[in-house]
N, C-alpha and C positions, 0 to 999 in steps of 0.2 A: 666694913666697907660695902657700900651698896653694889650689887652685882651689875655688870655692864651688859646691857641688853642689846643683842645684835638683831638688826632688821634687814640687813643686806645692803646698807648704805651708811655714810656719815661716820665711819671709823677714822680716828685720828692717830697721829704719832704718840700723843699724850696717853690715848687709850692703851696703845701697845706697852708704854712704860708702866702704866698702872698695873697691868696684868703680869708683865714679866718681872717687875722689880718689887712690887708690893703685894704679890700673891692675890691680885684681884680676881674675883669669880666672874663667870661668864654665863649668860643666859641666852637662848635663842627663842624667838617668838613663834607661835603656832603658824603664822604667815610664812615664815622662812621654811618650816617643814612642809607646808602646803606647796610651796613654790618648788621645793626639791622633789616632792612626790610627783608633781606634774612633769618636771623635766625627765624624771626617771621613767615615766610611762612613755614619753616621746621616744627615749632612747631604746626601750625594750621593743616598742612597735617597729622602730626602724630596723633593728636587728632581726625581728621576726619576719620582716618583709624581704630579707635577703641583702640589705645594704651592707657594703663593706665598711666597717667602722674601726678606725685605727685603735689598737690596744684592746678592743673588745673581741673581735673575731679575726684580727691579723696580729702578726708579730710587731715588734718595734724596731725603729732605726733601719738598718739594712735588711732586716727581716719583714719589712713592710709587705712584700709580695707573698709572704708565707701565710697560708690560712691556719687558724687555730683549730686543731682536731680535738674532738671529744668535749669534755667538760670546760666550757668557757670560764666558770667560776674558779675552777681549779687552776686554770691558766694565770689567775691573778696572783696566786701564791707563787708560782713559778716566776712571774714577772718581777715580783718583789725580790725573790732570792737572787735572780740573775742580775739585779742592779744593786745589790748590797756590796758595792765596791769601794765605799768611802774608807779612808785610812787617816791615821794621825791622832793627836790628842782629842779627846772629847770637848765638844763646845761647853761652855759654862751653863748652868741651869737657866740663868736669865735669857741667854740666847735661845736655848731650846724652847723655853716658854714663849718668847717672842715669835719664833718660827710656827709653833703650834697655833698660837692665837691668830697670826697672820693668815695661816691656811684656813682656819675656821671662819674668819672674816671673808675671805675670798669665796669659799664654798657657800657662804650664806647669800651670795649674790645670785646662786641658782643656776649657773650655766654648765655645771660639770656633769650632771646626770648621776651624781653620787646617790646611793641609797640613803634615805633619810635617817635610818637607825645608825649608820656609820658616823654621820655628823654628830648625832646625839652622843655616841660612844666617845668620840674624840673630845667633845666638850666635857664629858664626865672625867676622862683621862686628865685633862688639864686641871679641872677644879679639884681633883683628888691629890694634885701634887706629884703625879708620876711623871718623871721626866726621862724619856728614852735616851740611852747612851748614843750620842750622834757624833761620829768622827768628823773632823773639820775639814778634810781635804777630799775633794772629788767632784766639785761643781765648777763648770767653766762658764756659767752664766746663761747657758741655753736651757733654762729651767734648772732647778736644784734637785732634780729627782733622785740622783745617787744618794745625796745626803738625807733627803726626806724619807727614804726607805726605813730608816731607823724608827721614825714615828709609826709607820704603817706596820712594821714588824711587832712593836710593842702592843698595838691595838689587837693583833691577832694572837697575842700570847707568846711571841717569839723574840729572840734577842734578849738584851739587858736593859735595865732601867734603874735610875736612881729614885729611891723612895724612903721617906723618913730618914734621911741622912745616910742610907746604906745603898750600896749597889747590889743588885740581885737579879735573877732571871725575871723577865717580864711577866711570865705566868704566875710567879710568886707575888709580885707586886700587885697585880690585878686581884689576886685572891685575897690578899691582906686588906685591899681597899674595897672588897666586895664588889668588885666589877668582873664581868665575864668576857672572854675573848670574843671578838666579833667575827661573823661570817661574812665573806665577800662575794657579792654578786658581780657578774661580768662588768668590767670597767672600773669597779670600786678601787682596785689596787692602784691603777693608773691615776684615777682622780685624787687619791690621797697624796701622790708624790708629784703630781704635775704642778707647774707654775713655779715661782720663784719666792717661796715663802721664807726661806732662810735669809735671802738677801734683803727682802723687804722688812722682815722683822728687826734684823741687825741695823738696817738703815734707819728705821724709826728710832731705835735707841740712840743711834749716833747723832741724829739731829736734835733730840732732846738735849743731849750733852753739849752739842755745838752751841745751842741757844743759851745755855747757862754759861759756858765758857765766853761767849761774846759778851754777855752782861758783866762778867768779871773783867774782861779786857777793857771795856768802857770805863769801868771804875778805876782800873790801873792808869789808863790814859788820862783820866780827869786829875787823878792825884799827881801825875807827872806835870801836867799844865800848872797845877798849883805850885809844885816845887820849882819849876823853871820861872815862874812869873810870866807865863807865856801870854802872847797877844790874843785875847779872846775875840777880836773881831773876825777871826776865821770862822766863828760859829754864828755870825749874823744871818738870819734866815733869808735876807734879801740876796745874799751871795749865792746861796744854794738853789734859790728860785731861778737865778739868772742861768744856772746850769743844772737843771733838775735830773741828774744822771744817777742811776743805779742805787736808789734808796739814800742818796746823799743827805736829803732834807731830814729823813728819819734818823740818820746817824748824828747829824749836827744837833738835832733836838735832844737826843739822849745825853750828849755831852754838856749841852746848855743846862739841862735840868739838874745834872749832877753838880754843876758849878754855880748855880743860882744862889744869890745872897743879896743882902742890902748894900747897894753901892757896888761899883765895878772897880776892882784894883787896877792901877795903872800898869800897863805892860812894861817889861824891862827891855824889850827889843821891838824893832819895827817888823821883822819877819824872823820866825823861828825855823829851825830845821824842818825839812819835809816830813820827817816821821811824826812830827807834831802838827805842823801846818796842814798836812793832807790827811789827818785822821778821818774826817767825815768822808772823804772820797774812798779811802781804804776800807773803813767799816762798812760804808754803804754798799761796795761791791760784795762784801762777805754777806751782808743781810740779804741781798738780792739772790746770791748763790744758795743760802739757806732756804729762802722762800721757794726757790725753784725746786730744790731737792724735796722739800716737804710736799709740794704739789705732786711731784712724780711718785713719791712713796704712797701718798695717800690715794692716787688713782689706782695704784696696784692693790692696796688694802680693800678697796671697794669694787673691784672689777673681777669679771670672770675671764681668767687668763689660760683656760683649759684648751687642750687639743686632744681629741675633737671637742668642739663646743656645741651644747644643746641649745637651740633657740626655740624654747617651749612655745612661745606664742605663734610661732610660724611652723611648729611641727617639723623642724629640721635639725639634722645633725651634720656639722660641717667641720672639715679640717681647718686648722688655723695656725698662725705663728704668733699667737697672743702670749705664749710663754716667754718670748724673746724680750730681753730687757736692755736694749741698746740705750734708751733714754734714761733709765735708772743708772746704769754704769756711767754714762756721760755726765749726769748730775753730780755724781760723787767725785768723779775725776775734777770737775769744775770746782766743787766745793773744796777739795783738797788744795787746789791752787789758790783759791781765795784765802783759805787758812794760812797757807805758807806766806802769802803777801802780808797778812795781818801780823803773823808771828815775827817776820823780818822787821816790820816797823817797830814792834815792841822791842826787839833786840837792839834796834838802832837807838831807841830812846834810852835804853839801859846803858848803852856805850856813852851816849851824851851825858848822862847823869853821873857816871862813874869814872869819867875820864879827866880832861884838863880842867883848869879853873876858869875857863872864858865865860862861863854862865854865872859867875860869882859865887860858886860852890867850892868848898875845900877840895883839894886834889884827892881823888879816889874816895871821896865822901868820908874821909878820915878826920875826926876832930883833933887829932894829936899831931898830924903831918909827919915831917921828917921821913924816916925810912918805913913808915907804916904802909902795909899793904892795902888797908882798908877793904873796899869792895872790888878792887881791880882783878884779883884772882878769879872772881865769879865771871869775868869776861870770857875766860876760857871755857867755863862750864856752859855759859850761854851760847857760845859759838858752836860747841859740840852738839848741843840740843838743836840748834837751828840747822846744822848740817843734816842731822837725822830727819828733820822735817822736810827739807828740800829733797833729800834722797826719796822719801816716801811720796812726794809730789809728782814724781815722774809717772806718766800714764801707763797703765797695764792693759787697757781694754782692747788693744790691737794684738795682744800676745796669745795666739790660739793657732791650732792646727786642725786641718780636716780630720774628722774621726768617723767611725761606723761606715767604712767604705765610701766616704765622700758624701754620704747622705746628710751628715751634720757638718757642713764645711764653713760654718760661721758661728762665732761665739762672742760674748761680751765680757767675760771675767768679772761679772758684777760682784760676786762674793769678795774677790780680792780687792776691788776698787773700794768697797765699803770697809773692808778689814783695815786696809792701810789708813783710811781716813779716821777710823776709830783710833789707831795708834798715833796719829798726828795730833788729834784733840788732846790726848794724855800728854804729849810732849809740849804742846802749845800752852797748856795750863802751867807747865814748869816755867816757861818764859814769863807768863803773867805773874807768877809767885816772885820771880826774880825782879821784874819791874816794880811790883808793889813794894818789895823790901827796899830797893834803891830809892824809890820816890819817898816813901816814908822817912828814910834816913836823911834825905835832902830837906824835907820839910822841917825836921828837927833841927837842922843846921842853919836854917834861915831865921834870923832873930826878927821877932815882931810880926811874923807871918800869921794872918788870920785866915782860917779855912772856911769854906762854905759848909753849911750844916751836913750835906751829903758826904763831902770829901773828908770832913772831920770825923764822921762815922767810919769811913773807909780807913782812915789812918788809925783810929782807935782799935779797929778790928785787926789790922796788922800787928799793932803793938800788943795785942792780947796774946799773940803766938811768937813774936820776934821782938826781943828787946832792942833798944837803940845800941848801935855799935859805938862804944867809947874807946876801946882799944882792940887791937887785932884778936880775933877769936875764930874758930872754925865756923863758917857760915853755911856749909853744906847741909848740916843737920837741921838748921832753922828753915832752910829752903825746902827741904823734905816735909817738915811739919806743916808749913804754910801750904804746900801743894796738896797735902792730904786733906786739909780743911776745905780748899777750893774744890777738890774732887767730890766733896759731899753735894755740890751743886747749889744748894741755897744757903750760902755761908754768911750772909749779911742782912738779916731782917730789918735791921735798923735803918739801912738805906732805903728799902722799899717803903717803910713807913714814912720817912721824911718826904719822899717823892709823892706819896699819896696825900699827904697833908696840905 
């Protein structure tokens, strides 16, 4: 894989996924090093001139008014030790890599005043596959500094790290990788842990997953429309031009493309249930929420979110609130609600498919009838999953307390907002799997039904993992198997090829 070259701008959520999940390598340009060197000189000059600089020659938080006595470089190690307060299960390697890469991207923007050799060392750490052991609990979204101390400690040869499949002291991992612990100049410790790199990295991965799940939801929705013989006039572009709300036109086009064929089948109804008829509106709102969250995450990835901030071109060092992520937290709270709406519609379509015979389908999608349970027991499973999604859709960004003697009296709970969104995506894919199973069964039970090329490929992909139900059998294991395939992200190349042709 070609290394990803960082210039201080243009980093995307896909870049984060490539580094975090595919072990992509990272390079930084000489221009970035030059930019950091210039900012470092401005910082050093300001400190030499007697300016009070937060975290360099002053304490942090409630200790703001306390001057740092003695060696300001040694204070950086004290600063890291004092904030190593995270607890809980360690984050998985891909999230640690996402956080490391996010911080490298932010630091490449050049506003931190970080010593250039420290950024180079952080890049080497990531490329070597040394992953600091980072406990998961400790950030309230006013920067992720308590969590980020794990990365800083590994850089200086302290704490523990995972390397080559084993957990070991960081000093040993560095030695095995032929890397040396770094020395920290004044403010370097704070620069490493400042900003919200854990939230941003995790958010980028969540959005990549949300995009793939949305694509799968569109495929499931299209197959359901085939199974119902749904009225396709709801996808007429003129209808969505008349009310161009929240990416509705984009969502309608995606469904039209999946259902495109020679000749349009006659609808079986004048109007279908809202979970079918309003799919473009529901999916469109989700697309808009994803787009907004992407914008918010990518702003963070390419920005200087440090406090204090070095404005090298103006030779200034100023205190900021740039580490605060209210917009990021709100974006993921909104995304969670949009996912919940989409998931609820998927669940409603599943109930329609597996319920009564009013849509011309056999009761419970059972071909044998009588006392057969068919698909109806999965309605309970679906309801349980949807309840879990709805629970996680409740907002958390207002749940904080003033800390540090009231100096830090506002927070955003961004890591929690992102984490629960990630959990919702996993559950949502389970509902998509159930809808795909039910839609494929309904298609099999409709005699003489001809599918569009794309929906035919979708149906075949389901059948590659879940056989047609002919008599009652345990369906939970098949739902698990299909969910596992969906979780791979790119589960259906055949559909992509059809849409490109």
